[in-house]
N, C-alpha and C positions, 0 to 999 in steps of 0.2 A: 964808789961800788964793787963786789966781785961781782963775778958772772954767777956764784950762786945768790947772791943780791939781789944781782937786776931779776934772775927768776922768779926768786918772793915776793918780790915785789906785785905782780900779775894772780898772786897765789890767792884768790877768792871764797869765799865760805860755800861759796855755791858749786866750785868745783872742788874743795875737799870734802863737803857731803852731798854732791848732785849725782851720786850712783848708788847711793846707798839701799844694799837688798837688790843689784841688779843682775846677781846669777839667776842660770838658767841653764835649769834641767835637761841631761840629758834626750836628745829625738831618742824613742826608739826605745827604753830602758829593756833590756830579760826579765824573761817570765820566775817565777817563782820555781825552773832548776839551780838559779840561784845558792839555795836552802844544800841542797846536795854537794855543789860545786864547795865551798865555804866548810864543809864537813868535811872534804880529804886533806890529805896534811900535806900544800903547796905550802912556798913561797909566799906571803901575802905583801898583796900591792907592790910591787916595784917600781911599778911605773908615777905612781905614786912620790915613795921613798925616795926615787932619783930626783925629782921636779923640786922635793921640800928640800934635799941637800942638795941641788945645784942655785936654788934661791939663796941659800943662808954661807952656801961655799965664795957666790960672786957680788955679795952683801949690795944684796937687794932689799937682802930685811933683817932684825937682827934675828931673828924669831921664826919660827914655824913650828905649825903641830897639826898634827891631827888624830879624829878620834874616830873609831870605826867598830862596830857591833852589831850583836846578831839578834835578833830577842833582849832578851834581858840580859844579858850574858855583860860581863865588865869589857869594857872596849879596850879594843887593841889603840894603841898609843905609838904611831910615830914620831916623833919629833927632834928636831937640830935645832943647833942657837944658844946663844941666852937671853936675856929677859932687854939686855942694854947692850950698844954694839962696841966690842972689849970690855963687858963685861964679863964675868966670871958665873953667876949661876944662871943653870940652861934650866931653860922652859921644858916642864913640865905637864900633867893632867894637874897637877893643882894650881899655875901659873892663873895668873887672872890678866883677864883682856879687859879693853871697851869692847863691847856689845853691838854699841848702835844701833842699828833696826832691828837685830837682832829680839829685842824687846818686846815686837811689837807682835810677835804669833802669842810671847808669855798672855799679853796687856789682852787682845783678841781669845784666849783660850781662856779667859780669868771671864773675861762677856759670854763666856757659851754658859763656864759652873752657872754665872748668877739666870739665865734660863733657865737652867735644871731644876735654880731652884726656885721659881717663878717669881723671882723679881723682876724680871726682865724680859722681854720680847722681840723674835730676832726683825720684826717686821713693824713695832715699835716706834713708830713718834717721837723725834728726838725732842721733843716739844715739851712733849707731859713728862720728862724729868726735868729739863733744861728751861723754864717758860720766855729765855731770851731766845730765841731759837724758833718762835713761832711766827714770824710775819720778814721773811726773809725776801732778798731784792736778789739778784743773780745778772750777771755783769753784761750788758748786749757783746761785747769783743774781750776776750779772757786777758787780752792784755793794753787793754783802752780807758778809758777815763771810769773814774768809779760815782762819775753824774748820771752819766747813759747806762741804767739798770730796767730792769723790767723785775716785776713780782712774778716769787716763785711758781711754780704751779703746784712742784709737790713738798711736799714732807721733809723731812731732813730724816731718817732712820737708823736706828741700830744695823740694821743689814750695808745700808749703805756706807758708817762710818767704817765698819769691819772690812770689806773692798773699794777702799777709798773710790765712793762709785757717789759722799757724801756732797761737793763742787765746792768741798774745800780747799783753796791752796797749801802752797808750802813757801816758805820765803828764800830754800835753798834751789824749787825749781819754775817758783809762776817767774814771772814777769811784767816788768813795767809797773804805772802806777799802783796795783797790787802787792806785790811786791814791796814793794818801797811803803806801802800802809802796814802791812806783815810789823817788819820791821820796826819803822815808827811806834807800834803800838807796843814792840815789846811779843812777838806774835811768834818766837825763838825760840823754840822747847828744845833743844842740845848742845852741848859745850864741849871745846877741843881743844882747846888753852886759856890759861891763864894771863901770858901776853897775846893783845890783842895782834890778830895778821895782820901784816901791810896787803892793800888790798878790799879789805872787809870793810861792810859798815853796819860796826859794832852795835847801834844802835843803843834805845834803852834797856838795862834789864829787862827780863822776862819774870813778868810779878805771880803773885802768890796763882792757884789752880782756880779760883774764886773771879778775877778780876781776870786772867788768861783768857776764860770763858765770853765773859760781859765781851772785853774788847773783839773775839773773833767775832760773835755775833752782831756787835754794830758793824762790821764789815759785808761788804756784797758777796756773794759769792763767784766762783770763776765758774760754777758750767749747772744746768740743773741738775739736782737731785737728781740719781739715779740711771743719766745717760753717758756720765764719760768714766774711764776708769783716770782717775786724776792721783797720781804720789802727793801728798799731803798730812795735816796733822790730827787727822781724823784720833790715829790713835793715842793720841796724849789726851784731847779732848775725851778720848772713853776709858782715861783716867779718871774725872771728875766723875764720870757717870756710872765706872765703880762706887766712888764712895758717899756718891749721893742713893744710891740703887742700893750700895751693902751697909752703910753707916759705919767703913770705916775707908782711910787714904788710902788707895791703890798699893802703896809695900807692908802698910798693917798684913792689908789682904792679899795680898801673895806670899807673905809670911809667914799668917796662919791658916791658909787653904791651900798655897803651893808649897813654899821650901822649906818649911819646919815639912809637913805631913811625907816627901820627897826626899827625906835628907839632904838637900841643897845648902849649908854650911858657910857655900864660898860667893853669894848671890847679893851684891847688892847696890842701890839707889847712891849712898855715899861714899869711898870708899874708910873704911877702919885704920887711923892712925899706924895702928902697929901690924895694918899690914900691907905698907909698903916696899917691903923687902919682896913680896910676891907679886907685883903689879910688873904691869910692864914698860919701857919709855913706848910713846907714842911717837911715828918721823914722816916729812915730806920726803918721796923721791923727788931731786935734782939734780938734773943731768951728770949720773951715775952718783950722785952722794944723800947721803941718807940724814936731812937737820932736825933734829931733834924739836917734836913742833909738842908735847907735852911732856915732860918728863915723868916721872914715877917718885921721885922727892921731893918737885913742885907740882903734883896736877892740881887741875880743878878740878879733877873725884875725888880732892880732899874735900874740898867747899860744901858744902849744903847746899844742894839746892832748889829754886824757887817750889821748885813740886816734882814727885816721883814723875820722871819722861816717862808716858807709856809708851811712847813711841821711838824712842832711843837712850834711854838713861841707863842701861845695865851694864858694869862688871860682874864679872865671873869666870870662873874655873871652867875649861874643857868638862872634865870629870862633873861639875854641877849641870852643867847647859845637857848632857848625854842622859843624868835622869830623868830632865823635862823632854828630850828625845824618846828616851825609854820610856815614857809615861805616855806619851804617841800612842807610840807603836805597839802596845797594852791599852791602845783603844780608851785610856782614862788611868788602868792601873801600873804602879811599876812593884813589883817582889811584894803579889798581895796588897798591895795599900793602895786601894782606889781613893783617886779624889772627882770622880763623874763616874755617870754610865757612859756605857761603850758605847751607845745611839749619841750621847752629847760631843763627843770625841770624831766620831765618827764622824756628824755634821759642821764642826768646828774644820772638820780638814777636809770638808768635801766642798762645789762653789757655788759658791754663797753669791755670784755675781749677779743682779738684778738683769730678769730679760731681755734681751737686743742694747743692754750697754755699751758703749761705743770703745773697740781695745786695740782700733787704727794707730800702728805706729805709738806705742805705748809698751813700758818690759813686759809685759805682760800680751802682749798680741797673740791670738792663737792658744791660747791657753788661761785656763780658769784662777780663784782666789779666793782663799776661804778667808775664816780666823785671823789677819793677819800674815797672812803667807799665802805662798805662791801654792794653786792645785789642781792635781794633776785629772786632766778630764778625759783621759781613756785613748786618748789618741795618738800619731805620731810625737806631735809638737808638744804635748803635754801627759807622760807619762802617767795611768791609771797607778792609785797608791799612793803619790808624792806628795808629799808637806814640807813645803822651808820659807825660806829665807835667809835676809846677809844680812850686813854691817857697815858702815862707814870705813870702818880701819881697816877692812880686806879678810875679813870673817865671811864662813856661810855656813850653812847646816842645814837637812832634808834628813825626812824621814819618808823610805818605799815601805809600804804599810801590805803587798803586795810579795814582797819579794823577804819580809820578814829583818830587816834591817836598817839602820841609819846612821848619820855621819856627819861628821862637823868639823869643818879646816879654818887653822883658827892665824893668823900675823897681825901688824899693827904696822899699816901705811896707808894714808891718804894726800890726793881723794882713792877709792877703792876703784878706778877702772887705768889708776897706773900701770899694772902687771895686771894680766893674766889671770890668775890665780883665785880670786873670788866668781869669775865668769864661769868658767872651767873647772869650780872644783866637783862637783859632778859627775863630768863628763873623767876626770882621772880615774875617779871613784871607779865608776862603771867599766871602765878601760879593762882596767886591773881584774874587775870581776870576770869579764865577756874572757881574758883570759884563761883566767883560773877555771872557768864550766868547760874552755873546749882541751885546756889537760885534762882534764879529768876524763873526759867522751873517750868512750870503747872501755875504761879499765873496768876490773870486775871490782866488787863493794864488796869488801872482808865478810 
């Protein structure tokens, strides 16, 4: 074995996907003075531009891009590199990326739309929609025997599912017997490669959504509902809730109610064969080398998924996801097209965590969580008006409604915590904005 092959042997599914969405917002984000500072003709985002160029020049990634915009104006694009190492096609606003857990806020907002429609209620018991979740049991030890359980005291609700407080597990996060049970039952809603990765436990294929739901309900919960934030398959399950409540599969609902109205023509749960040329390769960095784990030409995203994974299934362009962010920034409206009421959008981006839910030691400690994404609390650790999440291949996206802008960062490497790009992306953006604001202080407006 070569050195890199030895390194690949320790490459596990958990390490690949375990840092999904773990990006953090910068503490103490500046206030609405942004709008004035961004209107001045100054050099935009020099720090972020250098970081992106350096990543590509040092061959840490094949390509990297940021899309940043104010209000509903077209985003500014900062891009470097190509779709694959040694390739000739540069990344641009229409390049297609694996969004992974950036799918979660999209599914979360779909749920908010159904709440607005009166088809669901935020604190409605899940069992009213999916009866198989009526009588759940809870592990006495999250990593202990599946035979040592107690009856759940609380019914799982839609709120719990939106905020990862339903007590469900995740094969990429959970440990012990429950993790093995998830894998054995095909509760693995996410794909990486057509080729099995060394060190992974493939298990059986993920089943259809109805079987997925029943298999999940047959297993004990990891925590009592409402008591603990625990990253989970809840947004994938909510895709089934969308189907039952609306009468349409998640992908159809999103296409009809969100993607078509917003003009999101480059967002898919299955990559169309004629779009391979627009798709990026995905890599695993090992020992200073990028190992291709999902080449575009032979991507697993060309295969039809078992169902539309509401927690990790989307492929899309920066331009398309920016339209979604712009709609959130417009509190439900994008350039005159309303897909939900302002009150609904604001509620979805607010802190929906159950009171007294334990956040200690989690990715959202001292922060809020809304409809599938981190939500600002108005504190030093959690700036007011922020909402967003990241993806397993190093992507990150958020809106700042208080300052009227949105930002997305895109690249393709796994695991996402190999480099600090995802976790630091908001910091890079805010640092440049702060410099712009400082540069404009004391200048007289024309």
